[in-house]
C-alpha positions as CSV (number, residue, x, y, z in Angstrom):
1,X,2.0,33.3,-2.6
2,X,5.1,34.9,-1.1
3,X,7.9,35.7,-3.6
4,X,10.3,33.2,-2.0
5,X,7.7,30.5,-1.6
6,X,8.2,27.3,-3.5
7,X,5.3,26.8,-5.9
8,X,5.2,23.1,-5.3
9,X,4.8,23.7,-1.5
10,X,2.0,26.2,-2.3
11,X,0.2,23.6,-4.4
12,X,0.7,21.0,-1.8
13,X,-0.7,23.2,1.0
14,X,-3.7,24.1,-1.1
15,X,-4.6,20.6,-2.1
16,X,-3.8,18.7,1.1
17,X,-7.0,19.2,3.1
18,X,-9.6,21.8,3.8
19,X,-8.6,24.0,6.8
20,X,-11.3,22.4,8.9
21,X,-9.9,18.9,8.3
22,X,-6.4,20.0,9.1
23,X,-7.5,21.5,12.3
24,X,-9.5,18.4,13.3
25,X,-6.5,16.2,12.7
26,X,-4.1,18.6,14.5
27,X,-2.2,19.7,11.4
28,X,-2.9,23.4,11.5
29,X,0.4,24.4,13.1
30,X,2.4,22.4,10.6
31,X,0.5,23.6,7.6
32,X,0.9,27.2,8.7
33,X,4.6,26.7,9.3
34,X,5.2,26.0,5.6
35,X,5.4,29.7,5.0
36,X,8.1,30.1,7.7
37,X,11.8,30.7,7.1
38,X,12.8,27.1,7.4
39,X,10.7,25.4,4.7
40,X,12.7,22.1,4.8
41,X,12.2,21.7,8.6
42,X,8.5,22.8,8.3
43,X,7.9,20.3,5.5
44,X,9.5,17.5,7.6
45,X,7.3,18.4,10.5
46,X,4.2,18.6,8.3
47,X,4.9,15.2,6.7
48,X,5.5,13.6,10.1
49,X,2.2,15.0,11.4
50,X,0.4,14.0,8.2
51,X,1.7,10.4,8.6
52,X,0.5,10.3,12.2
53,X,-2.9,11.6,11.1
54,X,-3.2,9.1,8.3
55,X,-2.2,6.3,10.7
56,X,-5.1,7.4,13.0
57,X,-7.4,7.5,10.1
58,X,-6.2,4.1,8.9
59,X,-8.6,2.4,11.4
60,X,-11.5,4.3,10.0
61,X,-10.8,3.3,6.3
62,X,-10.3,-0.4,7.0
63,X,-14.0,-0.9,7.3
64,X,-17.1,1.1,6.6
65,X,-20.2,1.0,8.8
66,X,-23.6,2.6,8.0
67,X,-26.3,2.6,10.6
68,X,-29.8,3.8,9.8
69,X,-31.9,4.9,12.8
70,X,-35.5,6.0,13.3
71,X,-37.0,8.1,16.1
72,X,-40.5,9.2,17.1
73,X,-39.1,12.5,18.6
74,X,-36.2,14.0,16.6
75,X,-36.2,17.0,19.0
76,X,-34.9,14.8,21.8
77,X,-32.1,13.1,19.7
78,X,-28.6,14.3,20.2
79,X,-25.4,13.1,18.6
80,X,-22.4,12.4,20.9
81,X,-19.2,12.8,18.9
82,X,-17.2,11.2,21.7
83,X,-19.0,7.9,21.4
84,X,-20.1,8.2,17.8
85,X,-23.7,7.3,18.8
86,X,-27.0,9.0,19.1
87,X,-28.6,9.7,22.5
88,X,-32.3,9.9,23.1
89,X,-35.3,8.0,21.7
90,X,-33.6,6.3,18.7
91,X,-34.0,2.8,17.2
92,X,-31.3,1.2,15.1
93,X,-33.2,-0.2,12.1
94,X,-30.5,-1.4,9.7
95,X,-26.7,-1.8,10.1
96,X,-24.3,-2.5,7.2
97,X,-20.5,-3.1,7.7
98,X,-18.2,-3.4,4.7
99,X,-14.7,-4.5,5.2
100,X,-11.8,-3.1,3.1
101,X,-11.6,-6.4,1.2
102,X,-15.3,-6.1,0.2
103,X,-16.8,-8.5,2.8
104,X,-20.3,-7.2,3.6
105,X,-22.3,-7.8,6.8
106,X,-25.9,-6.5,7.2
107,X,-28.2,-6.6,10.2
108,X,-31.9,-6.2,9.6
109,X,-34.9,-6.5,11.8
110,X,-36.0,-10.1,12.6
111,X,-39.7,-9.5,12.6
112,X,-41.7,-9.3,9.3
113,X,-42.7,-5.8,8.4
114,X,-40.2,-4.0,10.7
115,X,-38.2,-2.7,7.7
116,X,-40.2,-0.8,5.1
117,X,-39.0,-0.4,1.5
118,X,-38.5,3.4,1.8
119,X,-36.2,2.9,4.8
120,X,-34.3,0.2,2.9
121,X,-33.8,2.4,-0.2
122,X,-32.6,5.3,2.0
123,X,-30.1,2.9,3.8
124,X,-28.7,1.6,0.5
125,X,-28.3,5.2,-0.8
126,X,-26.3,6.0,2.4
127,X,-24.1,3.0,1.9
128,X,-23.3,4.0,-1.6
129,X,-22.6,7.6,-0.5
130,X,-20.3,6.3,2.2
131,X,-18.5,4.1,-0.3
132,X,-18.1,7.1,-2.7
133,X,-16.7,9.3,0.1
134,X,-14.2,6.7,1.2
135,X,-13.1,6.2,-2.4
136,X,-12.6,10.0,-2.8
137,X,-10.7,10.2,0.5
138,X,-8.4,7.3,-0.5
139,X,-7.8,8.9,-3.9
140,X,-6.9,12.2,-2.3
141,X,-4.4,10.5,0.0
142,X,-2.9,8.7,-3.0
143,X,-2.6,12.0,-4.9
144,X,-1.0,13.6,-1.9
145,X,1.5,10.9,-1.6
146,X,2.3,11.1,-5.3
147,X,2.8,14.9,-5.0
148,X,5.1,14.5,-2.0
149,X,7.2,11.9,-3.7
150,X,7.3,14.0,-6.8
151,X,8.4,17.0,-4.8
152,X,11.3,15.1,-3.3
153,X,12.3,13.5,-6.6
154,X,12.7,17.0,-8.3
155,X,15.3,18.2,-5.8
């Protein structure tokens, strides 16, 4: 920490997001500028960019979708981050969508025997993990908001 750096800002910068997440959301420049000479302006810029990033993420947290796929040739499967889909010889086997209000929609194979118990157990475990990750993310965002509000109420 620099001698003139506000400890609240240092704590905020450390707890906001891992550096890879900041970079992915376009927040690196604002986070780095917090150490600059105009901390107030940098903080305003950072908060503005953070609000935009949260708005972009808002769509992602309004629902949760877990898709479980199988493939006979994993070497030929590629993930396309642009489309959010797998390319290659993949078969969607189970799809679960959970709305923010808790409504659940599940798509399973129509034919008897197309969904084995092991695959179903794996899918359910992934749904639980996705729910836990979303809960942790929302908790982190609430903590961040509380820290920012607390920082302004102290001044």
